[in-house]
N, C-alpha and C positions, 0 to 999 in steps of 0.2 A: 566483563563485569556482571554479575551473577545474582539474581534475585529471586529468592526462597517465597513463595505464594503458592496458596492453595486453591488459586483461582482456576476454574475451568476455562478450557479454550477449545476451538474446533481445530483441529490438525490442517495443513494446508490442503492435503489431497481428502480431507472427510473423515478418513479412517488411516490409522498407522500403517495396515498392511498393504495400503494402495501409494505410500510414499515414493517408493521405486519407481512406480510407472508416472508419476506426477511430472516431471519434466519434458520426457518424451511427448506425453498426451497433450499439455498446454501448448507445446512448440508446434505440434500436428495443425492443432486447432488456431492458429494463429497468435497465441499469448505473446510469443517474443516480439514480432512485430508491434502489437500493439503498445508493449512497454516502451520500445524505442521511441515509438511516437509521443509517448508521455516524456519522456527525456527531453527530446527536441524540443516541446511545448516549453521547457525551462531554458532561460539563458545563463549556462553554468559557467563560470569562470576560474582560472587557477587559483589556490590556497583559499577556496571555499569550503564549507564544512556542510555536508549534506548527510541526512537520513533517511531511510526508509524504515515505517511503521510496518511492521508484519512483514519482513522481509524473506519468510519462509526459506525454500531453497538456495535464494542468494542471487537468482537469475537477473533481476533488475539493478542491484548493488553492484554486479559484476560487471554489467553493461556500462554503467555510471563510471566506474573506475577504469575502464578499458579506453572509453571516448575521452575522459578527462582525466589522465594519470595524476595531475597534479592537486585533485582535490581532496580532501580528507573525507572518507566515507566509512558510514556507519550503518550498520543493520541490526535491528531489533525484532526478536520473535519470543512467542510464549513456548514455542515446542522445541524442545531439546532434540529431539530426534531431527528437525528439519534443520536446524542451526548446525547439527554434525556434518549433515551433508553439504551445507552451504560453504562450510570451513573447507571440505575437502576439494568442492568445485573451485574456489577462490586459489587455492593452493595448485591446483591444477592448471589455472590461467595464469598463476605467477603474478596474482595482485594482491597489495596488503589491504584489506577490509577488516574494521573492528565489528566484532560480531557479539551482541549483548543479549543476556535472557531478560527478557520483562514483558511488561502489557503495556498495551495501548493508552489505557485511562489511567497509568501511572508510569510516565515514562522517566527514568532514573537519570536525566539530566537537568543541570542546572538552567535559570530562565536564559533567553535570548542565546542559546548555544548554537543555532543552525541558520546559514542562509538559506537553505530549501530543506522542506520536509518531502518525501513522496509517500504516496500509500496505491499500492497495485493489487484490484482484485482481492482486498481484504476487508474493506467496511462492511461487506454485506454478512461478514462472518458474525459481526458482534450485536448483541441484543440492543434494542433500542435505547435503553438508558446509558450503556456502554458508548454508543455511537457520539453522544453529546459529551461526554468525559473525554474522549479520544481528542476530538476537535478541539475542544478547550485546552489540553496538553499540548497539542501540536501549537495553538497560538502562543502558549508560554513559551515554548522552548525556540520559537523562532527569533530572530533578531528583526529589529524595527522594519529594516527593509527586506525581510525574509519574504518568501513565497511557500503556500502549499500546493502541491500537485498531486491529484487524485485521481484514479481511473477505476472505475468498478462498472458491474451490471447495473443495467436501468432498472427502475420499479416498475411494476405491473401498469401504471398509471402513465407511463413515459411513452406508449405504442405498440405496437405486435410483437410478440417475441416466437421463436420459433420451438416447434415441439422439443427438440434436445434440451432448450432451455428451461421448459416446464417439467422436464425430467429431471433434471440435476438440480433446480432452484426453487423451492417452495414460494409461494406467495406471500408467506409468514415471514420469511428471512428478508425477501426483497422488499417488501410495502413501504420501508422507510427510506427506500433509495431513491425514491421519486426526486426529480429535480427540485422542486418547490421543499421538500422536506431537507434535502441536503443544502440548498441555500439559507434556508431558515437556521438551523442548527449552527453554520459556519457563522451567520451575523450575529447569533444569541453569544457566541463564544467570541465575540469581539473583532471579527474580522472585518473591517470598513468596506473591502473591495471582494466580492466573490462572484463567480460565474461560472455557467457552464459553458465550456469553449468549442467543444465538439462532440460528434457521438461517432461509434464505429459498430458496424455490423459484422456479427460473427456468428461462427456457428454453433455455438453455445449461448447465444444471447447477445442483445444489444448492450454496448457499453458507452457510457458516457465519461467525458474528461471534465475536469474541473480544477480551476485556479482561483487560489483565494489569498490575499496579502493584509496587513495590517493598515 
């Protein structure tokens, strides 16, 4: 599925020329293990339909499909270059995943389409007004018994962050990522149950895990 749009977006690696280095760097810094913990947080079952918003180069959706081969897995991202890399990775891994081009604030899916929606290290890329749009869209495409699982860097109000974190992420980009702000936005979008389930200390910043349901 292809959505034509002039919307701006921040590439997965921040700059297009960094994209070939994105996967090995994230793996070296513990990103793959952090994503695996996010998948473990969800209780996935065969025949369920799963979406990742902002799938980037496809690492998380490939993990999900390998762990739960009977699930239907969809990855969506606004970056055509990242999607091309994700498709190649999925082909090499011999897993069938639907990759769509689109934006978090305008999900191209009908209401109540997915049992689980995931977001991994993407939320902080969005401007403040787009964060709310994304969460409301996630709420819309979730089935009544569905769950949203999110992993992202914590905001500056959520504790100490290392030097590398300050080099990589500005306070401006992370200021809306505080626990209080994220949970408030989730509830405004109609999530009746929303909580921060855990945190993870990483070399490039503390990360928080969230779960929300209708």
